[in-house]
N, C-alpha and C positions, 0 to 999 in steps of 0.2 A: 504493500500500500504506500510505500515511501516515494514511489515515482509518480504519484497522482499529480495531474496538472492542477493549478489553482482553481480553475473553473470546475473540475471534477470534485475537488475538496468541498467547494461551496455547495455543489449539487448534493453531496452526501450529507452535509450539515443541514440542508433544507429539509431532509426527511424527518428531522427531529426538532428543529428550531424554526419558528416562524419569524420572518422579517430580519431586522438587524443586518442588512446586506453589507454595510461598510465594515462592521466588526468581523463578519465572516471573511471578507476579502483580505483584511489585515492579517488574520491568523493563517489563512491559506497561503499568503505570500511568505509568512515567517516559516511555515512548514516546508514549502517548496525550496526556500533558501537553504535549508539544511541539506536537502538532496543536492542542490547546486554546489554547496561547499565541499561535499564529498567528491565531486567531479573535478575540482580545480587541482593544479599541481600541489604536491605535498608541502613545498616550502612556503606557499601562500596560504594553505589551508588553516594553519594555526593562527594566522593573523586576522581571519574573518570572524568577527564576534557576532553573536545573535542580536537582532534588533528587538529589544524587550518592549512590551506593550502595556499601556494603561487603558483599561476599559472603564469609561465613566458613564454611570447611569443609575437610576433608582433601583431598588430591590425588585426582584421578580421579573426582569426583562430578558434574562437569558445569559448573563455574564458567565456564571459558573458552568452552565450547561454547554456553552460554546467550547470552553477549555477542556471540559471532561470528554466531550464527543471527539474533539480533535486528537486527544491522546489515545483514545481507543482506535481511531482511524489510522493513526501512525504506528500503533503498537508501541508507544513510548512509555517509559516510567512516568507516572503522574502522581502528584500529591497536592492536596488543597490544604492550606494552612491559614489560620486567622492571624493577621499581623498584630491585632490587639492583644493576643495572648502572650506575646513575647515581652521580656523585660531586659533592661540594659545589663550587660555583664557586670557582675559584682553584687547583684541583688538576687534574692531568692525568686526562682521562677524559671521558665524555659528560656534558653538563649537561642538566638536565631540560627546557630549552626545545627541545632537539633533537626531542622527540616531536611537538611542534606543527609543526616544519619537516618532519618525516617524513610526518605525516598529510596535509599540504598537497601534498607531492611526489606521494604516491600518488593523491590526488584529481585533480591536474592531469593525470597520466598517464591516469587512468581516463576523464576527460571528453574529453581529446584523442583517445583511441582511439575513443570514441563518435562524436565529430564527424567523424573520418576515415571511419568506417563510413557515416555519413550522406551523405558526398559521394563515396562509392566509385564510384557509377555515373558521375557526371560526370568523375571522375578517370580512369576506365577509357576513356571516350570521348576525352579529351585524349591519353591514352597511346596510344590506337589511331592517332590522327592523327600523333603523333610517330613511331610505329613505321612507318607507311606512308611518311613522309618518309625514313626510313632505308632502307627497302626499294626506294623509287623516287626516288632523288636526282635533282636537276636537273642535267643534263649540260651541259658548255660548248657542245656543238654546238647544243643546244636554245636556249641563251641568245643566240647570235650568228646572226642571219638572213643568208642569202646575198644578194649585191648585186642579182642579177637579179630577185628576187621581192619583192613588197611585204611589208614587215615585219608589217603588220597581218594580211595573209592567212596568213602563216606562223604567227604567234603564235596566231591563232584556231584554225587546224587542229591545231597541236601541243597547244594547251590541251585541245581536244576529245579527241584521242587519249590524252593524259596522264590526263584525267578518266576515260576508259573503262578504261584500264589500272589506275588507282587503285581504281576500284570493283571490278574483277575481283580485285585483290589483297586488298581489304577482305573480299570474300566468302570467299576462300581462308583469310584470317586467322581469320575467324569460324568456319569449318568445321574449323579446326585442321590444315589441310594444310601450313601453313608452320612448325609448331611446332618441327620439327627443323632448320630452316635457321639458320645462324649470322649474327649481325649485330655490327658494332662499336659499342659503346655507351660514351658518355662518362659516367662516374659521378663525381659530386662527392665529393671527399674533402678533409678538412681536417686537416693534421698539427698536433696539439696539443703544446705544450711540456709536459714532465714537471715538475710542481710538487709538492713534498712539503710537507705540513702535518702537523706532529707531533700536533696536537690537532684532532679533527674538528669542534670548535667554531670555533676559529681565525678565519679571515677572513670566514666566513659571517655572523658577528655584526655585522661592519662593513658588511654589505650588498653585499659584493663577490662576484660570481660569476666565478671565474677563466675558466671555459669561455667565457662570453659576452664577457668583456672581451678576452681574447686572440683569440677567434674573429672579432671585428669588425676587429681590427688586421691579422691575417694574411690574405694573399690566398687566395681560394678556388681550390684546385687541382682538377684533374679527371684521372681515370685512365681510359685506354681499356681496355675489356675485351671479349673476344669471347665472347658468350653466345648461347644458343639463344633463338629468338623468344619461346617460352613463358615463359622465365625473364625475358627483357628486358621483356615486358609487365608482369610483376609489379613489377619494379624501377621502371619508368616510372610505373605507377599509384600506387605508394607515394610517389614523389617528388611527383607532382601532388596527391595527397591531403593531404600535409603542407603544400604551398604554398596549398591552398584553405582550410585551417583558419585562422580568425582567433585567434591566440594570446592577444591582449589580452582577447578575449571569454572564452576558455577560463579564463584566470587569474582574471578577475573572478568568473566563475561558481564556480570552485573555492574561492576565498576565502569567498564567501557561503555555499556548501554546508558548508564546514568550520565556519564561525562559527555557523551556524544549526542544523546537524544532525549535527555530528561526534561520534563516540563514541571515547573513549580508555580502553582497558582496562589498568589498572595492576595487573599481577600481582605476587605476592610482596611485597605491601605490609607484611606482618608482619616481613620481613627488615630493614626500615629503622626499626622501632620501637625505642624507647630501651632497654627492659629485655630484652636478649638475653644469656641465660646469665650474668647478673651481671657483665657487662663494665663497666669503668670508663674514664673519660677520654673525650675527644672522638673521634668516628669520622666520617671524611669521607664515608662512604656510608650514614649513618643519620640522626641528627638534623639534620645540615647539609642533607641532601637533603630532609628534611621541610620545613625552613625555605624552601628554594628552590621546593618544590612549592606551598607555600601561596599565593603571589601568582597562580600560573597557575590553580589550582583556584578561587580567589576571583574571578578575572577580571582579566586584564591584557592589554597589547598586546605581541605578540612580533614582532620584526623578522625577516623571512624574505627570501630572494632575490626573491620575487614581490611583496613589499610587506608592510605590517603586518597582523597577524591578531589579532583580539580573541578572547579565550577565555571571555568572560562566559557564553556559552550552550552551550559544549561540555559534553556529559554525560560525567562521569568515573565509571567503574565500577571499584572496587578489589577485589582479592581476596587472600585469604591463609589459610593453615591455622591460624595463631595457636596453634601447639603450645606454644612456650616463652614466649609473650607474649600480650597481649590488646589489643583495640582501644583500651582506656583508656591503654595505654602510649604511644600516639601523642601528639604535642604537642597541647594542648587546642584551639588554633586550627584545626589540621587535622581534628581530630575533629568540630568544629562544621561543617565543610564537607562532611561525609559523614553527613547526618542519618538515612539509611535503612540499617539493618543487618539482614541476613538470614542466618540460620544454615542451611546446607544439611545434609541428612541423610546419614549414612553408608549405603552400599549393602549389602544382604544378598542372600540366595539368590533371593528372589522378584524383586527388581529385576534381578539378573543374568540370570535366565531371560527377562525382558521385553527387556532390552538385546540379548540374543543373537538375538531373533526379531522384535520389533515395529517398531523404527524403519525408515525408508526405507533407511537405510544400515546395517542390522543386520549384525553381524559374520558370522553364519552365511551370510547372503545374499552377502556379499562373497567368502567362501571358495568357495561353490558356483559363483559366476560366474567366479572365477579358474581353478578346476579345469575348468570347462566348456569353457574355451578349448582344452584339450588333448583334447576330445571324450570326457571322462570325467564320468559323472553321479554326484554324491555326494548321499546322502540322510541327514539327521540325524533319528533317532528322538527323540520327546519325552523318553523316559527318559534318553537320552544327554545331552540339553541340560540336564536337571535335575541330572544328576550333575556335569557341567562347572561349573554354577553353584554347587553345593554345595562342590565342590573349591576354587573361587575364593574363596568365603567363608572356608573353613577355613584356606587358606594365608594370606589376609589377616590372620586372627586370630593365626596362629602367628608370622608375620614382620611386616614393615612393611605397613600398610594403604595400598595404592596404588589402591584403588577399582576402577573398571571397567577400568583399564589392566591389571589382573591377567588379565583374559580374553584379552588379546592374547598374553601369554606362554604361557598354557595352551593356547590354540588352535594356536599355532605348534609347541609341543612335541607336541601330539596329532596334528597333520596333517603332521609333518615327512617321514615316509616316503612318504606319498601325494604330497606336493608334489615330492619328489625323483624318484619313479618314474612319475608320471603320464604323461610323454611316451611311455612304453613300454606304457601300459595303455589305448590308444585303444579306444573302443566299450564299455568296461566300466561296470558300475553298482555302486557301492560303498555299503554301508549302514553308517553309524556308529551302533552300538548301545551299550548300557550295558557289555556285556562288552568291546568294543573299547576304550572309554574307560578302563575299569578296568585292562586289560592294559598300556596306555600310561602311565597316571599313578599307579597304586597304589603301586608301589615307590618312586617319587620322593616322593610325598606323605607316606608313612609315615616316611621318613628326613628328619628336620628339617634336617640340615645340607645334604643334597642339594636340598631344596626352596628353601632360602635362595639357592642359586646358580642353579638351573635354572628354578624357577617364580616 
């Protein structure tokens, strides 16, 4: 998917996100530039830095969804972090470097699970042999030959009989005839000491991984469990898959993937800008955090438990509503590292109608599928959908503008009775028309105080 043209990327994003064409164009160009960078000569490749983006717009207009869908499209490591949860280095709390460690952890787990899936067949074969060893253990009588007979003859005959029995058991195991039989299984367990660290930065910055450190010192214990053959096969296959995966290779691939194609989405960037409601004095979660963010966005080396990670080519997409501040309130150095700024449009009735019906994960389709599980068919008329969209726009204008998220509150309020009673309405077909929507929402919408609390 990395060689998609910008127009194709926008087309893919259109399947899930309505409108916001300018924002889609910007992220599509940023993604295509990554592919272009890989094609340039190697001496110039390291000099080309990603063009980071700030998405500006109210909540619920698709800022996070654009970045999330982009990462899935490109199969890139992706993490969403709230800028407001970080504190300046030296204070208790999370430091900004933790987001790089978090994205690497996620990538290691993702690639490890893929590698385990790739060796699943081989792991299952080894697990099958181990299970057959448990079902057909070597008995002491078979080990010690009687004195009158030649040991070679006995061993040969017993080996042939054992082989036939083993193959017979293998066929029974394959056919599932042994699934309900119980076996004693030794399951590895490691009792870990409880270590409390008051800051989650703490020892990880020093490159110490407590789990690995103490895990290698403590003896590996095993616990005997009586499990069904079907469950035992899954446990053994999982153990074998883990042992077949080369973790050094996984870590190396993960670090390279994060460095070359990682996307970090910094939400609520406006909450750490300097001019917040005319506040004065230092603030450990605002300008201090901006100063700490600067070297990471510019490009630096972060120490993690898997090794150093360079952030020079990680793409940073920041977003914020900027109600009480503006991008120019960020420190100048940080502004310079986000050269692309895109303002997202507020959503109105037309966009709400499209959001309810057009995307693959459209809200109306979700509710139809949910209620269908109770054997109840729900049909939404076009007039009803238009009225829901208009109601969402009006409530947004009257109260806080929360964008498309308003549709969720309205749909829940509208369908509450159906969702509650649907188990007792099997086989029925319900039509949601304009009159039904009006009967459910009109009274609440007209009362501004009620709409503030309910819609």
